[in-house]
C-alpha positions in Angstrom: -61.4 25.6 -89.6 -62.3 22.1 -88.1 -60.8 22.0 -84.8 -59.7 18.9 -82.9 -61.1 17.3 -80.0 -60.5 19.3 -77.5 -58.3 17.0 -74.6 -59.8 17.1 -71.1 -57.9 19.2 -68.8 -55.6 20.7 -70.5 -55.8 24.6 -71.3 -54.5 27.0 -74.0 -51.0 26.7 -72.4 -50.9 23.2 -72.0 -50.8 23.1 -68.5 -52.0 19.5 -67.2 -54.3 19.5 -63.8 -52.9 16.1 -63.5 -49.2 17.2 -64.0 -49.6 19.9 -61.7 -51.3 17.5 -59.2 -48.2 15.1 -59.1 -46.1 18.2 -58.9 -47.7 19.5 -55.7 -47.5 15.9 -54.3 -44.0 15.4 -55.1 -43.6 18.8 -53.8 -45.0 17.9 -50.3 -43.4 14.5 -50.3 -40.0 16.7 -50.4 -41.5 19.0 -47.8 -42.2 15.9 -45.6 -38.4 14.2 -46.5 -36.8 17.6 -45.2 -38.9 17.6 -42.3 -38.3 13.9 -41.4 -34.5 14.3 -42.1 -34.3 17.7 -39.9 -35.9 16.1 -37.0 -33.4 13.1 -37.2 -30.5 14.8 -37.3 -31.7 16.7 -34.4 -32.3 13.6 -32.8 -29.5 12.6 -33.1 -27.3 15.2 -31.9 -29.6 15.3 -28.9 -28.4 11.9 -28.0 -24.9 12.6 -29.3 -25.0 15.4 -26.7 -26.7 13.3 -24.0 -24.2 10.0 -24.3 -20.9 11.9 -25.8 -18.4 11.3 -23.1 -15.1 12.0 -23.3 -12.9 9.4 -24.0 -10.9 9.5 -20.8 -14.0 9.2 -18.7 -13.5 5.7 -17.6 -10.5 5.5 -15.7 -8.0 2.7 -15.1 -8.7 0.6 -12.2 -5.0 2.1 -10.8 -5.9 5.9 -11.7 -9.7 5.7 -9.9 -8.1 3.8 -6.6 -5.4 6.3 -6.4 -2.5 4.1 -6.2 -3.6 3.0 -2.5 -0.8 0.4 -2.9 2.5 1.2 -0.7 5.5 0.9 -2.9 8.5 -1.0 -1.8 10.5 1.1 0.8 7.8 3.6 1.5 6.9 4.8 4.7 3.8 4.7 6.3 2.3 7.1 8.9 3.7 6.1 12.2 3.5 4.4 14.7 0.8 2.2 14.0 -1.3 0.1 16.1 -4.0 -2.5 15.0 -6.1 -2.2 18.1 -6.2 -0.4 21.3 -6.2 -3.8 23.3 -2.2 -4.5 23.6 -0.8 -8.1 24.1 -0.4 -9.5 27.4 3.3 -10.0 28.1 4.2 -13.3 29.0 3.9 -13.8 32.4 7.4 -15.3 33.4 9.0 -11.4 32.4 9.8 -9.4 35.0 8.2 -6.5 35.7 9.5 -3.1 33.0 11.3 -0.5 34.9 10.9 3.6 34.9 9.7 4.8 31.4 8.1 1.8 29.9 4.8 0.6 29.8 3.8 -2.7 31.0 1.8 -5.2 28.3 3.1 -2.7 25.4 5.1 -3.8 22.6 7.2 -1.2 20.7 9.0 -2.3 17.5 11.9 0.1 15.3 13.1 -0.6 12.3 14.0 -0.1 8.7 12.8 -0.5 5.4 12.6 -4.3 5.9 10.0 -4.0 9.1 8.0 -1.9 6.7 7.8 -4.8 4.2 6.2 -7.3 7.3 4.6 -4.4 9.6 1.0 -5.7 8.5 1.6 -9.5 9.4 3.5 -8.4 12.4 0.8 -6.3 13.6 -1.8 -9.0 13.2 0.8 -11.2 15.0 1.5 -8.9 18.0 -1.8 -7.1 18.4 -1.5 -3.5 19.6 2.1 -3.4 18.8 3.1 0.4 18.0 5.3 0.5 15.1 7.6 2.8 13.8 9.8 2.1 10.9 11.4 4.2 7.9 13.1 4.0 4.9 17.0 4.2 5.8 16.9 4.3 9.1 20.4 3.7 11.1 20.9 2.7 13.9 21.8 5.6 15.6 18.4 7.0 14.6 16.5 3.7 15.9 18.7 5.0 19.4 17.3 8.2 19.1 13.5 7.1 18.9 13.7 4.6 21.7 15.1 6.9 24.3 12.4 9.8 23.3 9.9 7.5 24.2 11.3 5.8 27.3 11.6 9.9 28.1 8.3 10.0 27.7 7.1 7.2 29.6 5.4 6.0 26.3 7.8 2.8 25.6 6.6 -0.8 25.2 7.9 -3.1 28.1 8.8 -4.9 24.9 11.3 -3.9 22.6 11.8 -5.4 18.9 14.9 -3.6 17.6 14.9 -4.5 13.3 18.3 -1.9 12.8 21.3 -2.7 10.7 20.1 -3.1 7.4 21.7 0.3 6.3 24.9 0.0 7.7 27.5 -1.6 10.4 27.4 -1.3 13.9 29.9 -2.0 16.5 29.8 -3.5 20.4 29.8 0.2 21.3 26.7 0.6 19.3 25.0 -2.0 21.0 25.7 -1.2 24.3 24.5 2.0 23.6 21.1 0.5 22.6 20.7 -1.7 25.7 22.1 1.5 27.8 18.7 3.4 26.4 16.5 0.1 26.7 17.9 -0.7 30.1 14.9 -1.5 32.9 12.8 -3.7 29.5 11.2 -6.6 29.9 12.7 -8.0 26.7 14.8 -7.0 23.8 14.0 -8.8 20.7 17.0 -8.1 18.0 16.6 -8.8 14.6 19.3 -10.2 12.5 19.6 -8.6 8.7 20.0 -10.2 5.9 21.4 -7.5 3.2 23.3 -7.6 0.1 26.2 -5.7 1.6 29.3 -6.5 3.0 28.3 -5.1 6.5 25.9 -8.5 6.7 28.1 -10.3 9.3 29.3 -7.7 10.6 26.0 -6.5 12.4 25.0 -10.3 13.2 28.2 -10.9 14.7 27.9 -7.8 16.7 24.5 -9.2 17.9 25.2 -12.5 18.5 28.4 -11.7 20.7 26.5 -9.5 22.9 23.1 -10.5 23.1 24.2 -13.4 26.0 25.1 -10.6 28.3 21.8 -9.0 29.0 19.4 -11.8 30.4 16.2 -9.6 28.9 17.3 -10.0 25.2 17.3 -12.6 22.4 17.4 -13.0 18.7 14.9 -13.5 16.2 17.2 -14.8 13.6 15.6 -13.7 9.9 19.7 -14.5 8.4 19.1 -18.1 8.9 15.6 -18.6 8.0 16.6 -15.7 4.8 19.4 -17.9 4.0 17.1 -21.1 3.7 14.5 -19.4 1.5 16.5 -17.0 -0.7 12.7 -17.0 -3.1 11.0 -14.5 0.1 13.3 -11.8 -0.9 13.7 -9.2 -4.2 17.0 -9.6 -6.1 18.2 -7.2 -3.9 18.9 -10.0 -1.2 17.6 -7.8 1.3 13.5 -6.6 0.8 10.7 -8.7 0.9 7.4 -8.4 -1.5 5.0 -6.7 1.2 3.0 -8.7 3.3 4.1 -11.4 1.3 5.2 -15.2 2.1 8.4 -14.0 3.3 7.4 -11.0 5.2 4.4 -13.3 7.2 7.4 -15.5 8.1 9.6 -13.0 9.3 6.6 -11.8 11.2 5.8 -14.7 13.3 9.1 -15.1 14.0 9.5 -11.7 15.9 5.9 -13.0 17.1 7.8 -16.1 18.6 10.6 -14.4 20.3 8.2 -11.6 21.5 5.6 -14.2 23.1 8.3 -17.0 24.1 8.7 -17.1 28.2 13.0 -16.0 29.0 14.8 -18.8 30.0 
């Protein structure tokens, strides 16, 4: 029996050497691809691990700053002093009595004074400011009496009280009794959206003239002429805003003006 011509590379099992080579190449390609894929996955995983930050990593500006802004009506640490050099008093002022410090200015007030505290410190270098939310007239008297007893009260005193309730002539007299011996006392009239505004201002205006060392810083009239400076409550001011700067300048002008 005649056999057909034998094809080169084909054994009795019908297995092709070329086919085997092709399969081997394919297998090697699969191994290489798998290796490459594994490497890419590892690389991507490492990159993700290195750069993956929590979604809240970039805090907002307000969070990073820690809310350093002072809210309206909040209390700052007191007393505050802008510099160790006190403002020189006007040369025409009489020397202060016992308990007062010549050349020093002391201010006591309520939340409205907090609103203009910074520009006041700029306009009256060295001023010591004692201001707090909801402070009553009588509480201010107690602070001033204590400072005087400790020989730490400024020879010039700024009284910015009356926002939180009415006062009487007796209250005014008590204040001036405590401040007896001061070279100058500056009373700041109030602008408050409450019925006692006129009562407080009336007591101040009708009694300041009895004391040669007392003067008025008429904030009530200035605020009436510029209602846009105030918040809707008719009392407080944007901290360090135009109204606060104007009020500070008004007080400073009375602190520095000569008597008479």
